[in-house]
LONU-807783 format. One record per residue: residue number from 1; x, y, z of N, C-alpha, C in turn; chain. Coordinates in Angstrom, 2 decimals, always signed. Each point is the difference from the previous one (the first is absolute). Example, Ala and Ser with C-alpha at 12.3 -4.5 7.8 and 13.67 -1.06 7.14 Angstrom:
BEGIN
(1, (+13.19, -5.69, +7.80), (-0.89, +1.19, +0.00), (+0.90, +1.20, +0.00), 'A')
(2, (-0.35, +1.05, -0.72), (+0.82, +1.19, +0.06), (-0.77, +1.09, +0.73), 'A')
REM end
This chain:
BEGIN
(1, (+20.99, -47.75, -97.20), (-1.29, -0.81, -0.02), (-0.19, -0.94, -0.85), 'A')
(2, (-0.25, -1.48, +0.13), (-0.06, -0.92, -0.70), (-1.41, -0.36, -0.54), 'A')
(3, (-0.50, -0.16, -1.11), (-1.05, -0.18, -0.10), (-0.24, -1.61, -0.43), 'A')
(4, (-1.02, -0.73, +0.60), (+0.31, -1.36, -0.04), (-1.60, -0.56, -0.79), 'A')
(5, (+0.48, -0.54, -1.08), (-1.20, -0.13, -0.74), (-0.66, -1.26, -0.04), 'A')
(6, (-1.25, -0.34, +0.67), (-0.69, -1.68, +0.12), (-0.61, -0.49, -1.75), 'A')
(7, (+0.28, -1.21, -0.06), (-0.62, -0.49, -0.93), (-1.35, -0.17, +0.44), 'A')
(8, (-0.95, +0.34, -1.13), (-1.52, -0.12, +0.14), (-0.22, -1.24, -0.29), 'A')
(9, (-0.83, -0.85, +0.79), (-0.26, -1.10, -0.22), (-1.44, -0.28, +0.09), 'A')
(10, (-0.43, -0.10, -1.17), (-1.96, -0.05, -0.50), (-0.44, -2.00, +0.09), 'A')
(11, (+0.43, -0.55, +0.97), (-0.30, -1.31, +0.02), (-1.08, -0.12, +0.92), 'A')
(12, (-1.32, -0.55, -0.62), (-0.90, -0.29, +0.82), (-0.29, -1.37, +0.44), 'A')
(13, (-1.04, -0.25, +1.01), (-0.35, -1.55, +0.00), (-1.06, +0.13, +0.40), 'A')
(14, (-1.08, -0.76, -0.94), (-1.20, +0.15, -0.15), (-0.52, -1.13, +0.61), 'A')
(15, (-1.49, -0.20, +0.45), (-0.77, -0.88, +0.22), (-1.23, +0.31, -0.19), 'A')
(16, (-0.26, -0.88, -1.25), (-1.44, +0.11, -0.73), (-0.87, -1.15, +0.17), 'A')
(17, (-1.05, +0.72, +0.69), (-1.33, -0.62, +0.43), (-1.13, -0.08, -0.61), 'A')
(18, (-0.97, -0.58, -0.81), (-1.63, +0.02, -0.52), (-0.45, -0.71, +0.96), 'A')
(19, (-1.12, +0.77, +0.80), (-1.30, -0.05, +0.82), (-1.08, -0.47, -0.75), 'A')
(20, (-0.62, -1.10, +0.65), (-1.53, +0.08, -0.64), (-0.47, -0.08, +1.35), 'A')
(21, (-0.75, +1.34, +0.28), (-0.49, -0.21, +1.58), (-1.65, -0.29, +0.03), 'A')
(22, (-0.42, -0.72, +1.05), (-1.01, +0.28, +0.29), (-1.49, -0.76, -1.51), 'A')
(23, (+0.55, -1.04, -0.79), (-0.40, -0.37, -0.92), (-1.06, -0.92, +0.58), 'A')
(24, (-1.40, -0.12, -0.31), (-0.81, -0.61, +0.67), (-0.64, -0.74, -1.43), 'A')
(25, (-0.26, -1.45, +0.46), (-0.76, -0.67, -1.48), (-0.92, -1.39, +0.80), 'A')
(26, (-1.18, +0.11, -0.49), (-0.84, -1.04, +0.20), (+0.46, -1.25, -0.60), 'A')
(27, (+0.53, -0.93, +0.90), (+0.40, -1.51, -0.68), (-0.40, -0.85, +0.80), 'A')
(28, (+0.45, -1.51, -0.66), (-0.51, -1.26, +0.50), (+0.97, -0.76, +0.68), 'A')
(29, (+0.26, +0.13, +1.40), (+1.27, -0.36, +0.64), (-0.62, -0.40, +1.69), 'A')
(30, (+0.59, -1.05, +0.36), (-0.33, -0.86, +0.95), (-0.30, -1.05, +0.43), 'A')
(31, (+0.28, -0.94, +0.90), (-0.17, -1.68, +0.05), (-1.26, +0.06, +0.19), 'A')
(32, (-0.87, +0.32, +1.13), (-1.14, -0.26, +0.19), (-0.97, -0.12, -1.27), 'A')
(33, (-1.47, -0.74, +0.17), (-0.51, +0.02, -0.95), (-0.94, +1.57, -0.73), 'A')
(34, (-0.52, +0.50, +1.42), (-0.43, +1.30, -0.26), (+0.61, +0.88, -0.95), 'A')
(35, (+1.84, -0.39, +0.36), (+0.87, +1.00, -1.01), (-0.14, -0.49, -1.17), 'A')
(36, (-0.17, -1.09, -0.23), (+0.02, -0.57, -1.84), (-1.15, +0.66, -0.58), 'A')
(37, (-1.12, +0.51, +1.01), (-1.11, +0.08, -0.50), (-0.04, +1.66, -0.64), 'A')
(38, (+0.40, +0.60, +0.99), (-0.25, +1.37, +0.18), (+1.40, +0.81, -0.39), 'A')
(39, (+0.09, +0.85, -0.71), (+1.13, +1.10, -0.32), (+0.03, +0.89, +1.04), 'A')
(40, (+1.22, +0.07, +0.45), (+0.47, +0.96, +0.94), (+0.87, +1.29, +0.11), 'A')
(41, (+0.26, +0.84, +0.55), (+0.71, +1.29, -0.13), (+1.46, -0.41, +0.68), 'A')
(42, (+0.81, +0.29, -0.45), (+1.55, -0.32, +0.06), (+0.90, +1.28, -0.39), 'A')
(43, (+0.59, +0.77, +1.07), (+0.88, +0.79, -0.41), (+1.64, -0.47, -0.18), 'A')
(44, (+0.05, +0.86, -0.85), (+1.12, -0.40, -0.60), (+1.27, +1.52, +0.24), 'A')
(45, (+1.35, -0.21, +0.64), (+0.88, +0.91, +0.32), (+1.30, -0.61, -0.66), 'A')
(46, (+0.74, +0.62, -0.84), (+1.10, -0.73, -0.88), (+1.16, +1.50, +0.05), 'A')
(47, (+1.02, -0.33, +0.17), (+1.30, +0.65, +0.06), (+0.75, -0.85, -1.17), 'A')
(48, (+0.21, +0.68, -1.34), (+1.34, -0.58, -0.54), (+0.94, +0.28, -0.36), 'A')
(49, (+1.34, -0.20, +0.58), (+1.19, +0.87, +0.12), (+0.75, -0.82, -1.40), 'A')
(50, (+0.47, +0.88, -0.59), (+0.53, -0.12, -1.23), (+1.69, +0.59, -0.15), 'A')
(51, (+0.58, -0.63, -0.88), (+1.49, -0.03, -0.27), (+0.07, +1.84, +0.06), 'A')
(52, (+0.59, +0.31, +1.14), (+0.65, +1.27, +0.03), (+1.00, +0.40, -1.01), 'A')
(53, (+0.52, -0.69, -0.73), (+0.88, +0.07, -0.93), (-0.51, +0.32, -1.48), 'A')
(54, (-1.35, -0.07, -0.18), (-0.65, +0.26, -1.34), (-0.36, +1.16, +0.36), 'A')
(55, (+0.18, +1.10, -0.88), (-0.51, +1.08, -0.34), (-1.66, -0.01, -0.89), 'A')
(56, (-0.77, +0.80, +0.51), (-1.29, -0.14, -0.45), (+0.42, +0.46, -1.45), 'A')
(57, (-0.67, -0.49, -1.08), (-0.05, +0.60, -1.77), (-1.12, +0.15, -0.55), 'A')
(58, (-0.55, +0.97, -0.42), (-1.11, +0.51, -0.49), (-0.36, -0.67, -1.06), 'A')
(59, (+1.38, -0.33, -0.86), (-0.07, -0.65, -1.36), (-0.33, -1.71, +0.11), 'A')
(60, (+0.16, -0.23, +1.40), (+0.41, -1.62, +0.82), (-0.73, -0.42, +0.89), 'A')
(61, (-1.34, -0.27, -0.32), (-0.82, -0.50, +1.06), (+0.32, -1.08, +0.82), 'A')
(62, (+1.01, -0.92, -0.30), (+0.54, -0.77, +0.61), (+0.90, +0.38, +1.09), 'A')
(63, (+0.54, +1.03, +0.01), (+0.44, +0.44, +1.16), (-0.80, +0.55, +1.49), 'A')
(64, (-1.47, -0.16, -0.26), (-0.32, +0.45, +1.11), (-1.03, -1.64, +0.15), 'A')
(65, (-0.60, +0.24, +1.16), (-1.27, -0.85, +0.38), (-1.41, +0.63, -0.22), 'A')
(66, (-0.92, -0.60, -1.04), (-1.12, +0.91, -0.45), (-1.19, -0.32, +1.31), 'A')
(67, (-0.36, +0.82, +0.94), (-0.74, -0.52, +0.86), (-1.36, -0.10, -0.53), 'A')
(68, (-0.62, +0.66, -0.86), (-1.37, -0.42, -0.75), (+0.45, -1.70, -0.43), 'A')
(69, (+0.92, -0.52, -0.89), (-0.11, -1.06, -0.61), (+0.29, -0.97, +0.88), 'A')
(70, (+0.55, +0.36, +1.32), (+0.21, -1.18, +1.05), (-1.63, +0.00, +0.80), 'A')
(71, (-0.34, +0.88, +0.25), (-1.32, +0.01, +0.35), (-1.00, -0.68, -0.87), 'A')
(72, (-0.14, +0.07, -1.31), (-0.89, -0.93, -1.01), (+0.23, -1.30, +0.08), 'A')
(73, (+1.45, -0.30, +0.01), (+0.56, -1.11, +0.34), (-0.36, -1.04, +1.29), 'A')
(74, (-0.31, +0.61, +0.97), (-0.44, -0.66, +1.18), (-1.45, +0.00, +0.02), 'A')
(75, (-0.54, +1.23, -0.23), (-1.48, -0.44, -0.61), (-0.57, -1.19, -0.44), 'A')
(76, (+1.10, -0.09, -1.19), (-0.33, -1.09, -0.73), (+0.23, -1.52, +0.56), 'A')
(77, (+1.14, -0.09, +0.73), (+0.20, -1.61, +0.88), (-0.77, +0.06, +1.08), 'A')
(78, (-0.87, +0.95, +0.42), (-1.00, +0.04, +1.14), (-1.36, -0.49, -0.40), 'A')
(79, (-0.20, +0.23, -1.62), (-1.54, -0.24, -0.71), (+0.41, -1.58, -0.16), 'A')
(80, (+1.25, -0.13, -0.64), (+0.32, -1.34, -0.45), (-0.72, -1.10, +0.73), 'A')
(81, (+0.72, +0.08, +1.55), (-0.50, -1.59, +0.74), (-0.22, +0.50, +1.18), 'A')
(82, (-0.37, -0.88, +0.87), (-0.24, -0.04, +1.58), (+1.31, -0.35, +0.75), 'A')
(83, (+0.18, +0.91, +0.38), (+1.24, -0.23, +1.13), (-0.45, -0.27, +1.34), 'A')
(84, (+0.58, -1.34, +0.60), (-0.37, -0.09, +1.13), (+0.65, +0.63, +1.16), 'A')
(85, (+1.41, +0.26, -0.36), (+0.76, +0.50, +1.04), (+0.36, +1.66, -0.58), 'A')
(86, (+0.20, +0.78, +0.94), (+0.43, +1.39, -0.30), (+1.77, -0.29, -0.39), 'A')
(87, (+0.70, -0.92, +0.64), (+1.22, -0.34, -0.21), (+0.15, -0.02, -1.46), 'A')
(88, (-0.85, -1.21, -0.42), (+0.03, -0.72, -1.38), (-0.32, +1.51, -0.96), 'A')
(89, (-0.75, +0.96, +0.20), (-0.35, +1.04, -0.36), (+1.25, +0.89, -0.23), 'A')
(90, (+0.94, +0.35, +0.81), (+0.93, +0.66, +0.40), (+0.97, -0.68, -1.32), 'A')
(91, (+0.19, -1.05, -0.15), (+0.98, -0.47, -0.61), (-0.01, +0.13, -1.27), 'A')
(92, (-1.53, -0.19, -0.49), (-0.51, +0.55, -1.28), (+0.34, +0.93, -0.10), 'A')
(93, (+0.13, +1.44, +0.60), (+0.24, +1.35, -0.25), (+1.33, -0.10, -0.09), 'A')
(94, (+0.63, -0.53, +0.96), (+1.83, -0.12, -0.26), (+0.40, -0.41, -1.63), 'A')
(95, (-0.44, -1.17, -0.12), (+0.13, -0.36, -1.33), (-0.33, +1.18, -1.01), 'A')
(96, (-1.07, +0.75, -0.21), (-0.24, +0.72, -0.78), (+0.62, +1.08, +0.14), 'A')
(97, (+0.37, +0.74, +1.13), (+0.91, +1.41, +0.33), (+1.44, -0.68, -0.52), 'A')
(98, (+0.53, -0.72, +0.43), (+1.57, -0.57, -0.31), (+0.23, -0.18, -1.75), 'A')
(99, (-1.11, -0.24, -0.84), (+0.42, -0.02, -1.49), (+0.61, +0.98, -0.09), 'A')
(100, (-0.53, +1.05, +0.61), (+0.89, +1.50, -0.31), (+1.84, -0.51, +0.32), 'A')
(101, (+0.30, +0.20, -1.01), (+1.84, -0.30, +0.46), (+0.73, +1.34, +1.30), 'A')
(102, (-0.77, +1.10, -0.09), (+0.40, +0.91, +0.89), (-0.14, -0.01, +1.45), 'A')
(103, (-1.14, -0.76, -0.12), (-0.44, -0.19, +1.66), (+1.33, -0.74, +0.84), 'A')
(104, (-0.15, +0.43, +0.78), (+1.03, -0.45, +1.07), (-0.82, -0.80, +1.51), 'A')
(105, (-0.52, +1.09, +0.26), (-1.26, -0.50, +0.98), (-1.31, +0.25, +0.28), 'A')
(106, (-0.73, -1.04, +0.53), (-1.29, +0.32, +0.16), (-0.46, -0.09, +1.53), 'A')
(107, (-0.97, +1.53, +0.51), (-0.64, -0.78, +1.21), (-1.48, +0.21, -0.15), 'A')
(108, (-0.53, -0.94, +0.48), (-1.32, -0.11, -0.59), (-0.67, -0.13, +1.46), 'A')
(109, (-1.27, +0.73, +0.22), (-1.06, -0.19, +0.99), (-1.44, -0.49, -0.66), 'A')
(110, (-0.42, -1.18, +0.71), (-1.35, -0.42, -0.82), (-0.67, -0.32, +1.08), 'A')
(111, (-1.44, +1.15, +0.12), (-0.94, -0.19, +1.20), (-1.23, -0.23, -0.58), 'A')
(112, (-0.70, -0.94, +0.92), (-1.48, -0.25, -0.52), (-0.72, +0.99, +1.24), 'A')
(113, (-0.98, +0.67, -0.30), (-0.59, +1.29, +0.32), (-1.27, -0.56, +0.85), 'A')
(114, (-0.84, -0.89, -0.36), (-1.36, -0.51, +0.16), (-0.19, -1.28, +1.09), 'A')
(115, (+1.34, -0.69, +0.12), (-0.20, -1.36, +0.21), (-0.20, -0.12, +1.52), 'A')
(116, (+0.63, +0.76, +0.65), (+0.00, -0.47, +1.63), (-0.92, +1.29, +0.66), 'A')
(117, (-1.06, -0.19, +0.82), (-0.55, +1.24, +0.60), (+0.99, +0.57, +1.13), 'A')
(118, (-0.27, +1.36, +0.08), (+0.68, +0.67, +1.46), (+1.40, +0.39, -0.84), 'A')
(119, (+0.60, -0.23, -1.23), (+1.11, +0.20, -0.67), (-0.28, +0.97, -1.33), 'A')
(120, (+1.07, +0.89, +0.06), (+0.07, +0.64, -1.32), (+0.53, -0.72, -1.14), 'A')
(121, (+0.98, -1.26, +0.55), (+0.12, -0.73, -0.88), (+1.12, -1.16, +0.44), 'A')
(122, (+0.12, -0.82, -0.57), (+1.18, -1.37, -0.05), (+0.75, -0.59, -1.03), 'A')
(123, (+0.88, +0.08, +0.40), (+1.01, -0.31, -1.28), (+1.42, -0.25, -0.13), 'A')
(124, (+0.85, +0.08, -0.95), (+1.29, -0.21, -0.01), (+0.86, +1.08, -0.63), 'A')
(125, (+1.59, -0.15, +0.57), (+1.01, +0.85, -0.86), (+1.17, -0.91, -0.16), 'A')
(126, (+0.38, +0.32, -1.26), (+1.00, -1.21, -0.60), (+0.91, +0.96, -0.82), 'A')
(127, (+1.24, +0.13, +0.44), (+0.98, +0.74, -0.88), (+0.73, -1.30, -0.77), 'A')
(128, (+0.58, +0.48, -1.32), (+0.99, -1.22, -0.78), (+0.52, +0.77, -0.59), 'A')
(129, (+1.37, -0.41, -0.22), (+1.17, +0.57, -0.74), (+0.61, -0.72, -0.43), 'A')
(130, (+0.66, +0.68, -1.24), (+0.72, -0.95, -1.19), (+1.29, -0.17, +0.54), 'A')
(131, (+0.79, -1.06, -0.26), (+1.24, -0.26, +0.55), (+0.88, +1.01, -0.96), 'A')
(132, (+1.01, +0.10, +0.66), (+0.87, +1.34, -1.21), (+0.93, -1.12, -0.16), 'A')
REM end
């Protein structure tokens, strides 16, 4: 009887994603005069896909996306100025998130919650990916 030995391969392929789910901020957004006068609730859902080759390291926080810091920066940009379009706000959020070098792709969903009667929300979904 012949014994066959298999080489043990322990290579894994990771997909790493940071989720910010149902962040609701009261912000100044919209084209209409009444929207410029009164802040409205906007819901943010964000998926941040990172470089799967970078292993999270407790001693190097640059190896991760800090969701608390990301939320704080989004809060700052929404307080700083009025955005006329959700699309404009989305681009500002992409600029914030892609400053982190390990980010590869961002899926962003922005929804106005109180603007159209008889709807739960209206909004946009946008994805942006770094060129490899």
